[in-house]
Steps between C-alpha positions, in 0.01 A plus 500: 500500500348529852267213427776284365723569790216430742415166340863380514503566872162337547599201299818440704311494813230268369758256357653483850162425640427246227819311594446505871152333551318680224198342338494315168270770361760769577776303336282449190421884483881570537570240228753328722322162480502248210449736192242428233591396149473712183153613368394713211251708692500595869146547606438693824185550697470621849277216634211266442270757360725643242622159383155346487374784295776458244492128481353463159776719363775322710383151388495600141853633515620209686381283210740702268812552707655441848379718785627594842210606729573728807275633780542713801304253712545139573130423419551664154814298436329178608198576290720523178687185596175319521452583127815302424711815429835588663424736774687685777498813717600814306843640566506813716588828338851464608808504264646166599164302514394648154850427341496141620136441402539655158834335444337165562167532302639717223144606380438690186169655641370588844129491496345677804133439583325806613744755632823494708770761450846418634781736398802260507302227338402750218856618452672154506246374246585796264882440552461127404279572205193328642158635389248577759123468439209547733145361467185604674701800625324705775576843634260642754446878541677486841801311365516733200508806746774336700728412189438854360715631783779270380531560133866414484431152619163405334587674175808297405321174615205561274719616222674159497169305456482338161130420511214561746137406492292687762215350681286806460494840336567697806812304586612535143465879502684531832793296374534699194502824706782344724718436201402180323587539129195496289668251260515246777126500551295191399124455486350474844437147638320436837668178608223416750240481230667241285382205702149631563465562124568134440196389693206358303195680654192300581182556293227730637210304650206553728679362802784756454238776449352430842840483690696787665858447610663729764864422439786550741299695755651670808388556846227776487361390163330185582216652700389752247532237229266266693253785570494584127440138418211491745331799318583334161299183596184717532494544118704187407430226746702247293815694513808347632823663668843356517699682759870427474706680780862606412598318830314171550565497869226767531247232395350455848447860557325531163282199575383680820408800297299298259328317786400828661313589186335158469674428165534143388876426488715221361870488555763376248731398786232253599460359146235716348547590130200740425302759668144398594224666316449845668805432734867534524798287431792585726810430297729470800774318319825600308588432132145465352414846380482367148195290598312801644588718202361237266181467699407871525367749259577794717817557703540766765875552543587506863724734687327784323212571744757571771838666475703207370573624151298220326623180336553428135193525269669299227455155635124529522506678155662187358179301598261756344370623835318838513728709739388706794730679735507756780681832495829365649692365203833685523702177442340458154362848428601500125344157432176588683481836316549319170227242581261760628541711185430196275185417707655179627502604856299726734589677812254452796477571858359291785180701472455448128626147479152330539337717243778451252483120538129499473515701183763259342309188594189655348685565187728189432587620149657809644682288757634278223596797288703641781682166538564485127643855512728407802643206311563711186671755697729243664578349154581848364732591783676162542632509142710234337836425678630329188672797343650605817652156553649507154645844559661394827639183338644718227674723750649198686604334172719798421337543170244770392193480718175515308330837482194458727361826370441324161338197649 
């Protein structure tokens, strides 16, 4: 009651602002602009990352029935519009805005990508008989601790969800503890792995066996990587290093580090396309990581030697790279633990990097086996989105959704 009363007051103030010099974005979020047409499924993702991760599912559903995409950010909205799909900013969790939006779209299903919980949205969906599904749902330990203090809010919202596919086992367990009905639970599907799993990996060959990629490095990592490469060359003079900084504008500083070590350096920004034998290719450009993953048999995942939390291991895994990482992989802890356990990845430090690289280059069959295991782990976790798409389409059609547990 307090939330409902507060939102009514807030909406009145925002509508006044929208009519007196307010932005087009605010009018769209209040649903006081030109309203959208009907759609069978309302798909919502917070922004670019969420929508991009779910694109294979969204596109497949769009081939079956009309969709209306919403996002919380203008960049997310514009991304979906660029796919040729109806897209707009999501209505705020305000009674009038939601009523106008739902009255215009009249969806049969709301599909939320990852996790957003809005009390009024949840209640109005239920009142209108609109099913709610979540895919790639996430619930961090911190968020779960916060929601556990608000059981009368999170419990009813989770209880109204018709179907939910969690991104990982830990999120699934937390959502169940907070009140998600076990009957709503679908098999886990990590949306971010669908596209990597579609990549055709390059074959193993001698050139890849001799090439090391340091991917998406951060400040503080480049110097120890270059030092390790110097030591590696003592045993493997033909080794090559591709160093791809997370932020290419650091290229000049990295070039200075290489010059101070008398390392032969070629720069992608100046047209180079391969590392010289015994030297370094500085990949100081954007949007070309697929080239470097294809060229390297070993990938050191950046952001893990310093406290940056690491980057995804799954993109290099798609290319059958043997994976190395430092201790700081908090952003992808479960994935790295899984890869380490399956001997697809190995934790190193700045001090052990050179010895580990030398060992792998001396035993290319082990390097290749690690890459094969990494790709197998990716394929196993990515899963097949087909049954999930069929289940969601069934919910939206108003008929009986296929039982994914039997698929």
